[in-house]
C-alpha positions as CSV (number, residue, x, y, z in Angstrom):
1,M,-70.8,8.5,120.9
2,K,-69.6,11.6,121.4
3,K,-65.5,10.9,120.7
4,I,-67.0,9.2,117.6
5,L,-69.1,12.3,116.4
6,L,-65.8,14.3,117.2
7,F,-63.2,12.4,115.6
8,S,-65.9,12.5,112.4
9,L,-65.7,16.2,112.5
10,F,-62.6,16.7,112.5
11,I,-61.8,13.8,109.5
12,F,-64.4,15.9,107.7
13,L,-62.8,20.0,108.4
14,S,-59.6,17.9,107.3
15,G,-61.0,16.9,103.9
16,C,-62.5,20.5,103.9
17,F,-59.2,22.8,105.2
18,G,-56.5,20.4,103.5
19,P,-54.3,21.3,101.0
20,T,-55.1,23.5,97.9
21,K,-56.1,21.2,94.6
22,F,-55.1,22.6,91.1
23,N,-58.2,23.2,89.0
24,S,-57.7,23.1,85.0
25,L,-61.5,23.7,84.8
26,D,-60.5,27.6,83.2
27,E,-57.9,30.4,83.3
28,S,-60.0,32.1,86.1
29,K,-59.4,28.7,88.2
30,I,-56.2,27.8,86.9
31,S,-55.0,31.4,88.0
32,D,-57.2,31.1,91.7
33,S,-55.4,27.7,92.4
34,T,-52.1,28.5,91.7
35,Q,-52.3,31.5,94.3
36,K,-54.1,29.4,96.9
37,I,-51.2,26.7,96.4
38,L,-48.5,28.9,96.2
39,S,-49.9,30.7,99.4
40,E,-49.4,27.2,101.3
41,L,-46.0,26.3,100.0
42,S,-42.4,27.1,101.5
43,E,-40.3,29.8,99.5
44,E,-37.6,26.9,98.0
45,Q,-41.2,25.0,97.1
46,Q,-42.5,28.0,95.5
47,K,-39.8,28.2,93.0
48,E,-40.3,24.5,92.1
49,F,-44.2,24.9,91.9
50,Q,-43.6,27.6,89.3
51,D,-41.2,25.8,87.3
52,A,-43.4,22.6,87.5
53,I,-46.5,25.0,85.9
54,T,-44.4,26.4,83.7
55,Y,-43.4,22.9,82.3
56,F,-46.4,21.4,82.4
57,S,-48.5,24.4,80.6
58,F,-46.3,23.8,77.6
59,G,-46.7,19.9,77.9
60,G,-43.4,18.8,78.8
61,K,-40.4,18.8,76.7
62,S,-42.0,17.5,73.3
63,G,-44.9,20.3,73.7
64,L,-42.9,23.5,74.0
65,G,-40.8,22.7,70.8
66,Q,-44.7,21.9,69.2
67,L,-45.8,25.4,70.2
68,F,-42.5,27.1,68.8
69,G,-42.9,25.6,65.7
70,M,-46.5,26.7,65.2
71,A,-45.8,30.0,66.2
72,L,-43.4,30.0,63.9
73,T,-45.4,28.5,61.4
74,G,-48.2,31.2,61.6
75,N,-50.5,28.2,63.2
76,V,-51.5,29.6,66.4
77,T,-53.3,32.6,67.6
78,E,-53.4,33.8,71.2
79,K,-57.3,31.6,71.8
80,T,-55.8,28.4,70.3
81,A,-52.3,28.9,72.9
82,E,-54.8,29.7,75.8
83,N,-56.9,26.6,74.9
84,L,-53.7,24.2,74.5
85,L,-52.0,25.5,77.7
86,I,-55.5,24.6,79.8
87,N,-56.1,21.5,78.1
88,N,-51.9,20.6,78.6
89,L,-52.5,21.4,82.3
90,K,-55.5,18.7,82.8
91,A,-52.0,16.5,83.6
92,I,-51.7,18.0,86.9
93,D,-55.7,18.7,87.9
94,G,-57.0,17.7,91.2
95,L,-53.4,17.4,92.5
96,T,-51.8,19.2,95.6
97,G,-48.9,21.2,95.6
98,E,-46.2,18.9,96.8
99,Q,-48.2,16.3,94.6
100,I,-47.2,18.7,91.5
101,I,-43.9,19.2,92.4
102,D,-42.9,15.0,93.0
103,K,-45.0,14.9,89.5
104,Y,-42.9,17.0,87.8
105,H,-39.6,15.4,89.2
106,S,-40.2,12.2,88.4
107,T,-41.2,13.1,84.9
108,V,-38.0,15.4,84.1
109,E,-36.3,12.4,85.6
110,Q,-38.0,9.7,83.4
111,Q,-37.3,12.2,80.1
112,R,-33.7,12.2,81.4
113,I,-33.3,8.7,81.2
114,E,-35.3,8.2,78.1
115,Q,-33.3,11.3,76.4
116,E,-30.1,9.1,78.0
117,R,-31.3,6.4,76.4
118,E,-31.9,7.4,73.4
119,E,-28.5,9.3,72.7
120,A,-26.9,5.7,73.4
121,E,-28.9,3.8,70.8
122,K,-27.7,6.7,68.3
123,N,-24.1,6.5,69.4
124,K,-24.2,2.6,69.3
125,L,-26.3,2.7,66.0
126,R,-23.4,5.0,64.2
127,E,-20.6,2.7,65.9
128,L,-22.2,-0.1,63.6
129,K,-22.8,1.9,60.7
130,N,-19.6,3.5,60.6
131,K,-17.9,-0.5,60.7
132,A,-20.7,-2.0,58.6
133,E,-19.3,0.8,56.0
134,A,-15.9,0.0,56.5
135,L,-16.3,-4.0,56.0
136,V,-18.4,-3.0,52.7
137,K,-15.3,-0.8,51.3
138,S,-12.9,-3.6,52.4
139,K,-14.6,-6.4,50.4
140,N,-15.8,-8.2,53.6
141,F,-19.4,-8.5,52.7
142,E,-20.5,-11.5,54.7
143,E,-19.7,-9.3,58.1
144,A,-21.1,-6.1,56.9
145,L,-24.5,-7.9,56.6
146,S,-23.8,-9.4,60.1
147,T,-23.0,-6.3,61.2
148,Y,-26.2,-4.4,59.6
149,N,-28.4,-7.4,61.4
150,A,-27.0,-6.0,64.4
151,M,-28.5,-2.9,63.9
152,S,-32.0,-4.4,63.5
153,E,-31.8,-5.6,66.6
154,I,-32.0,-1.6,67.9
155,P,-35.6,-0.6,67.3
156,S,-34.7,2.8,65.7
157,G,-32.0,0.8,63.5
158,V,-34.5,-1.4,61.3
159,E,-35.1,1.0,58.2
160,E,-31.3,2.3,58.4
161,S,-29.9,-1.6,58.8
162,K,-32.5,-2.6,55.5
163,A,-31.4,-0.3,54.0
164,G,-28.0,-1.6,54.3
165,I,-28.7,-4.8,53.8
166,E,-29.9,-4.6,50.8
167,K,-26.9,-1.9,49.4
168,T,-24.6,-4.4,50.2
169,T,-26.0,-7.1,49.2
170,K,-25.8,-5.4,45.5
171,E,-22.2,-4.4,46.1
172,M,-21.7,-7.9,46.7
173,E,-23.5,-9.4,43.7
174,A,-21.5,-7.1,41.7
175,F,-17.8,-7.8,42.8
176,I,-18.8,-11.5,42.6
177,E,-19.4,-10.6,39.4
178,K,-16.5,-8.5,38.3
179,V,-14.9,-11.2,40.4
180,E,-15.9,-14.3,37.6
181,F,-15.9,-12.0,34.6
182,I,-11.8,-10.9,35.3
183,K,-10.9,-14.9,35.1
184,K,-12.0,-14.4,31.6
185,I,-9.8,-11.5,31.2
186,E,-6.4,-13.2,29.3
187,I,-3.0,-11.0,30.1
188,T,-1.2,-12.0,26.8
189,E,1.4,-9.9,26.9
190,F,3.3,-9.1,30.5
191,E,7.0,-8.2,30.5
192,T,9.4,-6.0,32.8
193,K,12.4,-4.3,32.0
194,R,14.9,-1.7,32.5
195,I,15.0,0.7,29.4
196,S,16.9,4.1,28.3
197,T,14.2,7.0,27.5
198,I,15.0,10.6,26.6
199,L,16.4,11.8,29.8
200,K,16.8,8.8,31.7
201,E,18.7,5.2,32.0
202,N,18.1,2.0,33.4
203,V,14.3,3.1,34.0
204,P,12.5,0.6,35.3
205,A,9.3,-0.5,32.4
206,V,6.2,-2.8,32.2
207,R,4.8,-4.0,29.1
208,V,1.3,-5.3,29.1
209,S,-1.2,-6.9,26.6
210,L,-4.7,-8.1,27.3
211,K,-7.7,-10.3,25.5
212,N,-11.4,-10.3,26.5
213,N,-12.8,-13.9,26.5
214,G,-15.6,-12.7,28.2
215,N,-19.2,-11.3,27.0
216,R,-19.3,-8.0,27.9
217,S,-17.2,-4.9,27.0
218,L,-15.0,-3.4,29.9
219,D,-14.5,0.5,30.1
220,K,-11.7,0.1,32.9
221,V,-9.1,-2.7,33.3
222,E,-6.7,-2.0,36.1
223,V,-3.5,-4.6,36.8
224,I,-1.3,-4.4,40.1
225,V,2.4,-5.3,39.0
226,Y,4.6,-6.6,41.9
227,F,8.1,-5.5,41.9
228,K,10.5,-8.1,43.5
229,D,14.3,-8.3,44.7
230,E,16.7,-11.2,44.3
231,D,14.9,-13.3,46.8
232,G,11.7,-13.1,45.3
233,N,10.3,-10.3,48.2
234,T,7.8,-8.1,46.7
235,I,9.4,-4.5,47.4
236,Y,7.2,-2.4,45.4
237,E,3.9,-2.3,43.7
238,E,2.7,0.1,40.8
239,N,-0.8,0.5,39.4
240,F,-2.1,0.5,35.8
241,H,-4.6,1.0,33.3
242,P,-4.3,-0.9,30.1
243,V,-7.8,-0.3,29.5
244,L,-9.1,3.2,30.8
245,V,-12.4,4.9,29.0
246,S,-12.8,8.4,30.3
247,S,-14.6,11.7,29.1
248,Y,-11.1,13.9,29.3
249,S,-9.5,11.5,27.3
250,F,-9.4,12.0,23.5
251,S,-6.4,9.8,22.7
252,R,-7.4,7.1,20.1
253,D,-7.1,4.3,22.9
254,N,-10.0,5.9,24.5
255,K,-12.1,2.8,23.8
256,P,-13.8,-0.2,25.4
257,L,-12.2,-3.6,25.3
258,K,-15.0,-5.5,23.1
259,P,-16.0,-9.5,23.5
260,G,-13.4,-11.2,21.7
261,Y,-11.0,-7.8,21.2
262,V,-8.0,-7.8,22.4
263,K,-5.5,-4.1,24.1
264,E,-1.6,-4.6,22.6
265,M,0.7,-2.3,23.2
266,E,3.0,-0.6,20.4
267,A,6.4,-2.3,19.3
268,D,9.2,-0.3,22.2
269,H,6.3,1.0,23.7
270,Y,6.5,1.1,28.1
271,Y,4.3,2.1,30.6
272,T,7.7,3.7,33.1
273,I,8.5,4.1,36.9
274,K,9.7,7.2,38.6
275,S,10.9,5.2,41.2
276,P,14.4,4.0,40.1
277,L,13.9,0.5,42.3
278,S,17.7,0.3,42.9
279,E,16.9,-3.4,44.6
280,W,15.1,-4.6,42.0
281,K,16.0,-7.9,40.7
282,E,15.2,-7.0,36.3
283,G,12.5,-8.8,35.0
284,S,11.1,-10.3,38.3
285,A,7.6,-9.3,39.0
286,S,4.8,-10.3,39.1
287,I,0.8,-9.0,37.8
288,K,-3.0,-9.3,38.8
289,I,-6.3,-8.0,37.7
290,T,-7.3,-5.8,40.1
291,D,-10.5,-3.8,38.9
292,I,-12.9,-3.8,36.0
293,R,-15.7,-1.5,34.7
294,F,-18.3,-2.9,32.5
295,S,-19.4,-0.6,29.7
296,E,-21.9,2.3,30.8
297,D,-24.6,1.4,28.1
298,E,-24.6,-2.3,29.3
299,V,-25.3,-1.1,32.9
């Protein structure tokens, strides 16, 4: 019985005189318990403990930013800051110095892992977005939509994915509309030959005339002419705009191509090529309408 009583007394005394626990009740208790804990720790632990107290008093990494933000906007007083720090320290109330240090290391490590995850997520979203935008630019709409869908599988990319899908869908619909309308533009004249100009002879030249068989006016029609050699191989290409309405042009040709209208070049007028095209077989060329723009008053 005597041994049992002594053992019970030992347990009781151990509880009374064990490591000091942090008390966040008020500023006085915080200061008192902090000093007692520091006196029980090694020099190395004291530095870690002080770092931990600073960290938790500001509410962690995010809390420090929040406090600075409040200070910059003038929304924090000395009393408000004190209450905020006391409230933040409740996270370690009742813990010993070593427990606080362990929690500090654990929390910082968790935040490091989370920060790395977020950074990897941002990089992945940036990679997918750049890929999707490049696919849209190259008119590969189906793969672009698939890439935007992949973005939606990342929680932080849902909204951006939704916006990208919406924009891509609109661009795809507009592209399809253009492709279908291009079929209604008739190339009524196409001629390639060498001509003599005031300054040069044997200059490669092109004549193009169009008719709009569609039901909408056009502010732009772009064509590409492909020049071929003796074997029929394409050796050069050049873009032309038989129709181009621009605020920077004051010529009489600065008009849209209306439904049913034609756009014909004046007699003996040609588009000329700067390159001599020495390997070009005169007259051997093909033409393709590559882009159009509907008149602004119809947008």
